[in-house]
C-alpha positions as CSV (number, residue, x, y, z in Angstrom):
1,X,14.6,4.0,3.5
2,X,13.3,1.1,5.9
3,X,12.3,3.9,8.4
4,X,10.6,5.9,5.8
5,X,8.6,2.9,5.3
6,X,7.5,1.8,8.7
7,X,6.2,5.8,9.2
8,X,3.8,5.5,6.2
9,X,2.8,2.1,7.6
10,X,2.3,3.4,11.3
11,X,0.2,6.4,10.0
12,X,-2.2,3.5,8.3
13,X,-2.9,1.8,11.7
14,X,-5.2,4.9,12.2
15,X,-7.1,4.5,9.3
16,X,-7.3,0.9,9.5
17,X,-11.4,0.9,10.7
18,X,-12.0,3.7,8.2
19,X,-10.9,1.9,5.3
20,X,-11.4,-2.2,5.5
21,X,-10.0,-4.6,3.4
22,X,-9.7,-3.8,0.0
23,X,-7.0,-5.3,-2.2
24,X,-7.3,-8.6,-4.3
25,X,-4.8,-11.2,-4.9
26,X,-3.5,-10.6,-8.6
27,X,-1.8,-13.9,-9.0
28,X,-0.3,-13.4,-12.6
29,X,1.8,-10.9,-11.2
30,X,5.6,-12.2,-9.5
31,X,7.0,-9.8,-7.3
32,X,10.5,-10.3,-9.5
33,X,13.6,-8.9,-8.5
34,X,12.8,-5.4,-7.5
35,X,11.6,-6.1,-4.0
36,X,14.2,-4.4,-1.6
37,X,12.9,-6.1,2.0
38,X,11.2,-9.4,2.9
39,X,9.2,-9.9,6.0
40,X,10.6,-13.0,8.2
41,X,8.1,-14.7,10.4
42,X,9.7,-15.9,13.8
43,X,8.6,-18.5,16.3
44,X,6.5,-15.8,18.3
45,X,3.4,-15.8,15.9
46,X,0.2,-16.7,17.7
47,X,-1.7,-16.5,13.9
48,X,-4.2,-14.1,14.7
49,X,-4.9,-13.2,11.4
50,X,-4.2,-9.2,11.3
51,X,-1.4,-9.5,9.1
52,X,-3.4,-11.5,7.1
53,X,-6.1,-9.1,6.9
54,X,-4.0,-6.0,5.9
55,X,-1.9,-7.9,3.3
56,X,-2.9,-5.5,0.3
57,X,-2.3,-8.3,-1.8
58,X,-4.0,-11.0,0.1
59,X,-0.1,-12.8,0.2
60,X,-0.8,-14.0,4.0
61,X,-2.5,-17.0,4.9
62,X,-2.8,-18.5,8.3
63,X,-2.3,-22.0,9.5
64,X,-0.2,-22.7,12.6
65,X,1.4,-19.5,11.8
66,X,1.6,-17.1,9.6
67,X,2.9,-17.7,5.9
68,X,4.0,-15.8,3.1
69,X,3.8,-16.5,-0.7
70,X,6.8,-14.7,-1.5
71,X,6.6,-15.1,-5.1
72,X,4.3,-12.2,-4.7
73,X,4.8,-10.4,-1.5
74,X,5.8,-6.7,-2.0
75,X,7.9,-6.1,1.1
76,X,5.9,-3.6,1.5
77,X,6.1,-3.6,5.8
78,X,2.5,-3.0,6.9
79,X,2.5,-6.9,7.9
80,X,5.5,-5.8,10.5
81,X,3.8,-2.5,11.7
82,X,0.6,-4.3,12.6
83,X,1.4,-7.8,14.4
84,X,1.1,-7.1,17.9
85,X,3.4,-9.2,19.3
86,X,6.1,-8.0,16.9
87,X,6.8,-11.7,14.8
88,X,7.6,-10.2,11.5
89,X,10.5,-8.3,11.0
90,X,11.7,-6.9,7.7
91,X,15.2,-8.0,6.1
92,X,17.1,-6.7,3.1
93,X,16.7,-8.7,-0.1
94,X,19.5,-10.4,-1.1
95,X,21.5,-9.3,-4.2
């Protein structure tokens, strides 16, 4: 499933300039236990902000490095696909 998800997200790369940012954070809707994968940010992060800009729910905040609000992150993987330095990787959520 993760490979299919990556292919879909790579397809979105061609649309990012056309669609722009349109998501709004809905702070009272937590992910719960249904998320299958979660993004992990490595020390390679350069805090460029691309992942934050294209996060559908705006759950990534840029400080010294990107930080993710795991209470609300849906595990979509867009951040992993868009990261120019490959600092984000998706791992399977623990059961």
